[in-house]
N, C-alpha and C positions, 0 to 999 in steps of 0.2 A: 476771436470767436468765429466759428464757421456756422452759417445758416444753410441747412439743406431742406428743400421742399421736396417731398416725396409724393408723386402723383399716384393715386390709387386706381387700380383696375380690377375687374372681375370680382372674385369673392371678397376682396378687401373693401369693396363698396357696399357690401351687404352685412356690415357688422354692427349696425345700430346707430351710426351717425350719418349726417348728411353731407359732410365735407368731401371733396374730391381730392384733397391733398392733406398731408400732415407736415407740420413744420417741426424740425428738430434742430436744437442748438448744441453744438459740439465745441469743445475747446481744442484748438490746434489741429494739425493734420491728423487724419484717421484713416484706417483701412476700411474697405467695404465690410469686412467681418465685424469691425467695431461699430460701424453704422448699423448693421443688422441687429446687434444687441441693443443699441439705443432705440432703434425703431420698435423692437419688441416691447421695451419698457414703455414707450409712448403709447403704443396700441393698448397695453394693459391699463393705462390711465384713461384712455378714451372709451374703451369697451370692456369694463371689468366683467369677468365671468366668461368671456368669449375665449375659446382656446385657439391660439394662433400658432402654436409650436410647429405642427406638421405643415400647415399652409406656408408659413414663413420659411421653413426649411426647404420646401420644394419650389420656392419662388426665386426669381433672379432680379437683381437691380440692373438698370440700364441707363445710359445717358443718351444723348441724341444720336449717337452713331454706333454703339455696340453694347453688348452685355458685359457687365463688369465682373471681374474675378475677385475672390475674397481678399487677396493681397493687394489689389489695386488701391492706390492712395487717393484720398479726397483732400485737396490742399486749399481749396477756396470755396466760398459759398456757391451753391449750384442748385439746379433742379434735376432730379432723377425720377425714374419710374420704378415701381415694384410690379413685376410681371408674374402673376400666379400661373401655375400649370393649367393647360386647357385640354379638353378632349376634342376629338374630331380632327378634321384636317382639310 
């Protein structure tokens, strides 16, 4: 079992709960795309009625050193961040 802690930033912190991270349990190694689906399901449990589809689709997962690609594999428990799009510069 892999435990992934996803740190929340930006719009993900304004969805009706006070936590700054979401824990997700996954069986076996998974891709970032599979994590994204599991994360969407978990958000649906935490904030029913809030629409995450577009926000999640426009956001990126990152580890401590780089943005992750959909086919990157997660093979061990870890901490990641979900980075929503931002305006400005």
